[in-house]
C-alpha positions in Angstrom: -63.3 -186.6 -212.8 -62.1 -185.0 -209.5 -60.8 -181.3 -209.3 -57.5 -182.4 -208.2 -57.2 -184.4 -211.0 -58.4 -181.7 -213.3 -55.9 -179.4 -211.9 -53.1 -182.1 -212.4 -54.0 -182.5 -216.0 -54.1 -178.8 -216.8 -50.5 -178.2 -215.3 -49.5 -181.2 -217.2 -50.8 -179.4 -220.3 -49.3 -176.3 -219.3 -45.6 -178.2 -219.1 -46.1 -180.3 -222.3 -47.2 -177.6 -224.7 -44.4 -175.3 -223.4 -42.1 -178.3 -224.6 -43.9 -178.4 -227.7 -43.7 -174.6 -228.0 -40.0 -174.6 -227.5 -39.2 -177.5 -230.0 -42.6 -178.3 -231.8 -42.5 -181.6 -230.4 -42.3 -183.9 -227.7 -45.0 -182.2 -225.4 -47.6 -184.3 -227.4 -46.7 -187.5 -226.9 -46.0 -187.3 -223.2 -49.5 -185.9 -222.9 -50.9 -188.7 -224.8 -49.1 -191.4 -222.4 -50.7 -189.4 -219.1 -53.9 -189.2 -220.6 -54.0 -193.2 -221.6 -53.2 -193.6 -218.1 -56.1 -191.9 -216.5 -59.0 -192.0 -219.4 -60.3 -194.7 -221.6 -58.5 -194.9 -225.1 -61.4 -192.9 -227.0 -61.9 -190.3 -224.8 -58.0 -189.5 -224.2 -57.6 -189.1 -227.9 -60.7 -186.8 -228.5 -59.1 -184.6 -225.3 -55.6 -184.7 -226.9 -56.9 -184.0 -230.4 -58.9 -180.8 -228.7 -55.7 -179.9 -226.6 -53.2 -180.1 -229.5 -55.3 -178.4 -231.8 -55.3 -175.5 -229.5 -51.7 -175.6 -228.8 -50.5 -176.0 -232.2 -53.1 -173.2 -233.6 -51.9 -170.7 -231.1 -48.1 -171.8 -232.2 -48.6 -171.3 -235.6 -50.1 -167.8 -235.0 -47.6 -166.9 -233.3 -44.9 -167.9 -235.8 -47.4 -167.6 -238.9 -44.7 -165.7 -241.0 -42.4 -168.3 -241.4 -45.1 -171.2 -242.3 -44.7 -172.6 -245.4 -48.3 -173.6 -246.8 -47.2 -175.8 -249.7 -46.0 -178.0 -246.8 -49.0 -178.1 -244.9 -51.1 -178.5 -248.3 -49.6 -181.7 -249.1 -49.4 -183.2 -245.9 -53.2 -182.4 -245.3 -54.1 -184.2 -248.4 -52.2 -187.1 -247.1 -54.3 -187.0 -243.9 -57.3 -186.9 -245.7 -56.7 -189.9 -247.6 -55.7 -191.9 -244.3 -58.8 -191.0 -242.4 -61.1 -192.0 -245.4 -59.2 -195.4 -245.3 -59.4 -195.9 -241.8 -62.9 -194.7 -241.3 -63.8 -197.6 -243.2 -62.3 -200.2 -240.9 -62.7 -198.5 -237.6 -59.8 -200.2 -236.1 -58.9 -199.3 -232.2 -55.5 -201.0 -230.8 -54.8 -202.0 -227.5 -52.6 -199.5 -225.6 -49.4 -201.6 -225.5 -49.2 -201.9 -229.3 -50.2 -198.0 -229.6 -47.2 -197.2 -227.5 -44.9 -199.9 -229.5 -46.1 -198.3 -233.0 -45.4 -194.9 -231.7 -41.9 -195.5 -230.5 -40.5 -197.5 -233.2 -41.4 -195.4 -236.2 -38.5 -192.6 -236.0 -36.1 -195.5 -235.9 -37.4 -196.9 -239.0 -37.0 -193.8 -240.9 -33.5 -193.2 -239.7 -32.3 -196.5 -241.5 -33.5 -195.3 -245.0 -30.9 -195.0 -247.7 -29.6 -191.5 -248.2 -31.3 -190.8 -251.2 -34.7 -191.3 -249.8 -34.4 -189.3 -246.6 -37.2 -187.4 -245.4 -37.7 -183.9 -247.4 -40.5 -181.4 -246.2 -40.1 -179.4 -249.4 -40.9 -182.5 -251.4 -44.7 -182.7 -252.1 -44.9 -186.2 -252.7 -43.2 -186.9 -249.6 -45.6 -184.5 -247.8 -48.5 -186.7 -249.0 -46.6 -189.8 -248.1 -45.7 -188.8 -244.4 -49.2 -187.1 -244.2 -50.7 -190.5 -244.7 -48.5 -192.6 -242.6 -48.6 -189.8 -240.0 -52.6 -189.5 -239.7 -52.3 -193.3 -239.5 -50.4 -193.3 -236.5 -52.1 -190.5 -234.9 -55.3 -192.8 -235.2 -53.4 -196.0 -233.9 -51.3 -194.1 -231.1 -52.8 -190.6 -230.5 -49.6 -189.0 -232.2 -47.3 -189.2 -234.6 -44.5 -186.9 -232.9 -41.6 -188.9 -233.5 -42.1 -189.9 -237.3 -43.3 -186.1 -238.1 -40.2 -184.8 -236.1 -37.9 -186.6 -237.9 -39.4 -185.7 -241.3 -39.1 -182.1 -240.7 -35.6 -182.3 -239.2 -34.6 -184.0 -242.6 -35.1 -180.8 -244.9 -33.3 -177.4 -245.0 -36.1 -175.6 -243.0 -34.9 -173.3 -240.2 -36.3 -173.8 -236.4 -38.9 -171.1 -236.9 -40.1 -172.6 -240.2 -40.0 -176.0 -238.5 -42.4 -175.0 -235.5 -44.5 -173.0 -237.7 -45.4 -175.1 -240.4 -45.5 -178.5 -238.4 -47.9 -176.7 -236.2 -50.4 -175.9 -238.7 -50.1 -179.8 -240.1 -50.6 -180.9 -236.4 -53.8 -178.8 -236.3 -55.3 -180.5 -239.6 -54.3 -184.0 -238.2 -55.5 -183.5 -234.6 -59.0 -182.3 -236.3 -59.0 -185.4 -238.0 -58.5 -187.3 -235.1 -61.4 -185.5 -232.8 -63.6 -186.4 -235.6 -62.4 -189.7 -235.7 -62.6 -190.7 -232.2 -65.2 -188.0 -231.0 -67.6 -189.1 -233.6 -66.7 -191.9 -235.9 -65.4 -194.2 -233.4 -67.5 -193.5 -230.0 -70.1 -191.0 -229.6 -69.6 -191.4 -225.9 -66.1 -189.8 -226.2 -67.7 -186.5 -226.0 -66.0 -184.2 -223.3 -66.9 -182.4 -220.5 -66.6 -178.5 -222.1 -65.3 -176.9 -219.0 -62.4 -179.7 -219.1 -61.9 -178.9 -222.7 -61.9 -175.2 -222.1 -59.1 -175.3 -219.2 -57.4 -177.6 -221.2 -57.3 -175.2 -224.0 -56.4 -172.3 -221.9 -53.5 -174.3 -220.3 -52.1 -175.4 -223.7 -51.9 -171.7 -225.1 -50.3 -170.7 -221.9 -47.4 -173.1 -222.3 -47.1 -172.1 -225.8 -46.7 -168.7 -225.1 -44.2 -169.0 -222.6 -41.9 -171.1 -225.0 -41.8 -168.3 -227.6 -38.9 -166.1 -226.1 -36.7 -169.4 -225.3 -37.1 -170.6 -229.2 -36.4 -167.2 -230.7 -33.1 -167.2 -228.2 -31.8 -170.9 -229.6 -29.7 -171.3 -232.6 -30.8 -173.6 -235.4 -27.8 -175.9 -234.4 -28.6 -176.1 -230.8 -32.5 -176.6 -232.0 -31.4 -179.8 -234.0 -29.1 -181.3 -231.5 -31.7 -181.3 -228.7 -34.5 -182.1 -231.1 -32.9 -185.3 -232.1 -32.1 -185.9 -228.5 -35.7 -185.6 -227.6 -36.7 -187.8 -230.5 -34.6 -190.6 -229.5 -35.4 -190.5 -225.6 -39.1 -190.5 -226.0 -39.4 -192.8 -229.0 -37.0 -195.1 -226.8 -39.5 -194.8 -223.5 -42.8 -195.7 -225.9 -41.2 -198.9 -227.2 -40.0 -199.8 -223.8 -43.1 -199.0 -222.0 -45.4 -200.7 -224.5 -43.3 -203.7 -224.7 -43.5 -204.1 -221.0 -47.3 -203.6 -221.0 -47.6 -206.2 -223.5 -45.5 -208.8 -221.8 -47.8 -208.1 -218.5 -51.0 -208.3 -220.4 -50.1 -211.7 -221.5 -48.9 -213.5 -218.3 
């Protein structure tokens, strides 16, 4: 990897971690799309996991007083269940299918009846969404649209959402790193210098975002978060469908 490409990736990580630090979402989805464009899928998944663990871990520390740990516990239990199941199969999807899976999930959730709408304070839902989101992370690299829709469905305020989801994401990406960095492909091991630069870049973007999040209201947060989910999910569905059609022509 050339120095210019490394520099471009680091700038991308600062920008995407700023976006994630502000809304707790979207940045990871954009980053995985960039990494999938320049790296083989296992390597892209492993690098994405390392940077997202740093970004979310730092974000969780910045807002640790607002974290709802019981929600994290239920979610992590679901993640562990999914990892155990998928480790028996070791399936790696194509890039087009990964993008389509990623884009379609939030739209499916929005079709659920009102009595089964997402509620992050429900422990059974926490295990269920942890299982589904971990499956998406292993298939697509991120579970952003679905996880974001899950957290926006309850009564948590913007700081509780950002802090709690950050710690859920740390666990999810740790499982993903173990899956793609060790279980799937030992060759996905990454240059430690690149990983170090990526971690620093992710922490910088997260730190810059803190002041902006404090200035927002909960209503502004939810409005723009829902718009981001719709925009990013739509893009992934369209782009994935295009790549699938091209690959078959």
